[in-house]
N, C-alpha and C positions, 0 to 999 in steps of 0.2 A: 866287588873288588877282585882282579886278581891273585893268584896264590904268589907272588912275586911281590906285589904290591904289600901283603898281609906279610909273607915274611920279614919285608923291607921294616914296618913296624914291631915287629915281635924282635928284630934286631935293635933296632932305637932303643926300645924300653927297657931292654935288657941292659944297654948301656949305663942305664941310669936307673939302678930298682928305686921305687919309693909305692910307699903306703896308697899313694893317692891315686885319682881316675887316670883309666887309660884313654887313649883315643875312641870317639862313638862304638865303631864297631869291636874293638875287644873287649873294650867294656863290657858292651850287651852280650859277646859269646863269657866273658868271665862271673858274671852274675848269673847267668842262664846256667853253666855248669853247678854254682855251688847252691843253686835254687833246688838241685837234686837231691843233695844232702844234707841239709843244713832245716831244713825243715822242722823235723822229727827233734834233733838237737836241742832247739831255739823253744819250742813247745815245751819238752822233759824239763830244761833248766826254769822256764817260768814254772811250771807246775812243783818243782821243789822248793824253788824261793819260797811260794807262797804256804805249802807245806811247811818250812822251816819258821814263817812269821807265825803261824797260827800253833807250832809246838812251842812258841814262850809263852803259851799259856798257862802252862806246867810251871815256868819259876815264877810267874804272877798268882799261880794260885799257892804257892808255900812262903809270899809274901803276905800274901793275908788276901781278905777279901776288899779292904780298902784297896788294891789295887786290879786285882784281878775283874772285878764288875767293872770298873770304866776302862781298861783297857781290853774288855771282850769284844766289843762291838765294832772298835777299830781294830784289832788285829783281825778278825773274821774279814771287816770290808777290805783289807788291803790282800787279805787271801783269794778272795772272790775276784778283786783287781787283777791280779797277777793270773789266774783263772781263766777269765777271758781274755784276757792279754795274752796268754797262750793259746785260746781257739780263734783270734782272730790273724795271731801271727801264720796262721796255714794256708788263708787266702790272700795276704799283704804280700801288693806288689812296690809300692809305693817308698823310696826310703825315708821319707819324712815321717810317714806315718808308722812305720816300724821305730823309728827314733822313740816316738811318742809313747809306744807300747811298751817301749822298756824304760823310759826316763818317767814317767807318770808313777809308776806302781813302784818302782825303785825308792823313789824320794818319800813315797808316801811312807814305806816299809822302815824307812830310816827316821821319819816323824814320830812313827809309832814306837821304834824303839826308844827313842829320846824319853817319849811321853811316858811308857811304862816304868824307864827307870826313872826315872823322875818322881813318879807317882811312890817306887818304892825307897828312894830316897826321903821325902818326907814322910813315909808312915814310919818307917826304923832308918834313925840317924847310921846306925851298924850298915847299912846296905850301899851306903857310899865307896865301901871296899869294894865293891864290883863296878865299881864305874869305869874302871883302865878297860875291864874285860868286856863291856858294853859296847865301849867304842871300838877298841881295836876290834872284837867281833863284827860290828856292822862293816870295819873296811874291808874286813878281809871278805866277808858275806859277798859286800857288794864286786872285790876283785873276782874272788871265784865265778859268783852269775856272770861277768861282762870276760872272761878270759876261758873259760872252759867250752861254754856251746861256738858257734861260728856265726857270730854279730856279723851286722853292715860295719864295718869300723866307724861309721860316722854315729851310728847309736851310740858306741863303743864310749867314743870319746867326749859327745855329748854328756852321757851318763856321768861317766865318771868324772868331768870337770864338774859337773854340778853340784854331783857328792862329794867331791873335794870344798865346793864353797859352803854347802848347807850343814856338815855335820857341824864345824864350830859354831854355824851359826846358833841352829839349833839348842845345842851346847849350851850354848851361851844364854838364848833367852827363854828357857825352857824355865816355869818355876820353882823357887827351891831347888836352882843348878849349884854344883859344887863354884866355889871361889875359882874367879881365871887362873889364878897358880898353881892349883891342885891339878886340871885339866892337861897343864901346860904337855905333858911328856906323855900322857896318850894320844892328845890332839894332834903331838908333832908326828907321832908313829904312824896312827892314822893316815892324815895328809899325805907323809911320805908310801904307804901304800897306794892308796888312791893316783898321786904323780905317776909311781913304777906300772900301776896299773896302764895307763896311759902310751910311757915309754914300750913297755910289753907289747902293747896292740899293737902299736907303730911297725914293732920289728916282727910280731907274729904275721901282719896286713903283706908287708914287705916280704917276707917268704912262701906266703900264701902267692901271691903275684908272679912274683921270680918263678914258682913250681910250674903254674899255670901258664908261663909264657916257654917253660921248656918242652913240658907237654907238648903245649899245642905244635910248637914247632919239630917234635920232634913226629905228632901224627903228619904234618903238611911232608915232611923227608920222607916217611913212610909211606904217603897217597905218591910222590914222585917218582918213590923207588917202584911203586907199584906199575904205575904208567910207563916207566921206563921199561919195565920188563914185559908189559904187555904191548910195547912197540917193538920190542927185540924179540919176541914170539912170532909178530905179524908178520915181520919182517922176513922172519926164518921159513916163515911154511906157506909165504905167499907171494904170488910171482910179480915185479914192480910194476911191467908195461900192462897187461890186463888186469888186476885185479884178484884174478883165481888164484886159486895154490897152486903150487908148484909143484914139479912133479913126484919129489919125494914123499910132501905133505898129502899128494893125492894117490898113493901107493896106502901110503897109511890107513887114509880114509876106507880106499875101496878093501882090501884086508878088514878091517873096524865092521863098516858095516856088512858086508857078508858074512862075517861071524856071529852077527847078534840079529841077522835077517830072519832067524827061524822060517817059517811057513809063508810069510811073508815076499810073493812076485817082485822081481828086480829087473831094471833095464841098463844098459851102457852104450853109451855112443860116442863116437870118433868123431870128431869134425876135422875138415882139412881143406885148406883154401888152395884152388886150383892153381898148379900153375905160380906159387908167390916165387921159387928161386928166379922167375924169368920176372916176375913182376917189381923184384927186388933191384936188377940189374937197369930195367926199365925207368922205373920210378925214383930210385934212390933210398937210403937209409930211413931216411927222416921221414919220408911219405911213405913207405912199407910200414913204420911204426905205427902211425897216425890211421890208416888201414887195420892194422891189428887192435887196436884200443875199440875205433870202432865197430867192427866184427863182433869182439867179444862182448862190448855193449849190448847189440843187438842178442846175442847167446845169450846172456846171463838174464836178460827183459825177459827174454822166452823161455826161462827155466822158473819152477817155484822156489820160490825165494827161502825159502823156510824148510824146505823139503829136499830138493835135487842140490847134488854137489859139483861143482863143474873146474875143470883145471886146466893148466897150461900143460899140453902133452908132450908136444915135441915144438918144434920153430912156428911152424904153421899150420900147427893142429893143436886143437882142445879135445880133451874128455867132458863128460858128462857123468855122473851115476845118477839114477832115477830110481828111487825104491816105491812101492807100492805103486805101478804100474801096470795098465792091460797092454797085452800084443798090438794088437790096434792102437791103441794109443798112444804107446811107444812109436809105431809108425809116424802117426800123424804130428806126435812133436817136433819128429826130424825134418817133417816135409813142411811144418810152417816156419823151422831156424831156417832150412834152404832159400825160401820164398823171402823171409825176411830181409836176409844178405842179399837176395837178386834186388828186393825192392829198394836198398840204398843207391841202387845203379853207381856205383863206384867204375869211373871210366877204367879200363885198360891200355898204358898208355903205347902211342904204337900201334896200338890195331883198333881204328874205328869201328864203331857198335859192339864192340865185346866190351862188359864188365866183368867186375870179381865176383866170384860165386865160389860156394863150397858143394864139398859131397860127403853125405855124412852114412856110416856106418853104423850099423844098429845092432845089438845083440842083446837076446831076452832069455832071460831063467825064471819057468815057474815055480811057485814056491811049494807048493802043495804037492809036487811029483817030481821036480828037477831036483837031478843033483851035480848040477856043474857047478865049477870048481869056479873062483878069481880069474886064476890065470886061463881058463877053457874059454870062458867067457869074453877074456881080452882079446884070447885066439881068434874066435869068431868074429869078433865087430871088427880087429883090423881085417879079416879075409873080407867082410861084408863091403869094408871101404876101400879095398884094392878091385870089388869088383862094380862098385858106385862108379869107381875112375876109368874102369875100362868101358863102363857104357858111355862115356865120351865125357864124363866130368859135371858137374852142377845134377847131381842125382843125389835118392835117398835108397839104400838099401836095406833090408833086415835080413840079418842071419838066422838061412830055415826056410824062407818066402821062398815056395816053388815057383810063385809067377812073378815076372818080370814087371814091376811096374814104373812105366817113363813118364805118365803123366804124373797129374797132383791133384789127388783126389783130392784134396784136405782144402782145396779150394772154395768148394763146395759146402763144405761141412761144418758144426757149428763151431764157431769161431775157438780158436784156446784159452782158455784162465788160467790163468797161474792160480795154483793153490786148487785147482776147482776137482782133484780127484783127491 
């Protein structure tokens, strides 16, 4: 899905905030993000709930052996159910299974609490005064269990709704339960708490989903801003016609690489299209631009993609900085660039048999003993380029080379491979 489509879905959901599911893509992202932080909270909540159920053995013991012994095993069983649910929640991914792991031990805990309360009242009639506290305490416990961790919304609704139905039924159906009239006040309060749990859960889920949408939209805006900044940087440092670095950026690259070269050999090439001013007049600006693009493509292909730095030097001239290159290797690269352009066989308008060619001036600086500055290297490369054009164009000249190379020795040499040195 495109960024624009995703942003449109986010805006649609923000206009109608709801605790229910998003469209499939947003829902998958929402659940994935929640799962990153919720596992530990869910496990801790279930473990604490199990510990609270076991802690009820203290009041059972105070109520007497008639209460403690029958209630002990059910309480321990429920605590183990909470513990197993906590362990299982660490790996559960299905919504229905997480709902089941919350729902079963919670309802079992309600049953055990009511069972222990009923035993206590049957053993000692004065214990009936604690019924209100037990009922309200059970409702508050369920409310805390469901609202404090980050449960899935469906698990909260199912469990709270089931507890709201089960709590009055358990209180009435248990043997020796107090008269219904005696239970109305605490039961009404408990039911109100459980229904409030569902309302609060809906508001919390809506708030979480809205916050997620705003966060995701902010991230998309940040990505769009980064892309826009990258595009602005690219446009400000790149020659739009050739795709090479523009003159200002290339000057900065020369300064940086020359400063950081250490004891590394470095080569510099100036490449100019022969008679290009006359070519523009004969062929026209549009065709001249096409020729520039084609020649720049050939030059770029002939350089090492991850090492060499090509740039647009002047209207019809390119430059290239070649780090870690030997003197003879530098000459071979220049010769092969010249031959590659010649092999394009771009006809020169109005002059049958003549084709577009380039002249190349090279300067080389040894890292071990060379103390040449970048400005000196550029001056030498420019002088070599002038010498190449003075020899009749379509030539390669290396500054400081005592021999005049008019042939192309690189033709029979090993093919030039990008990244080979």
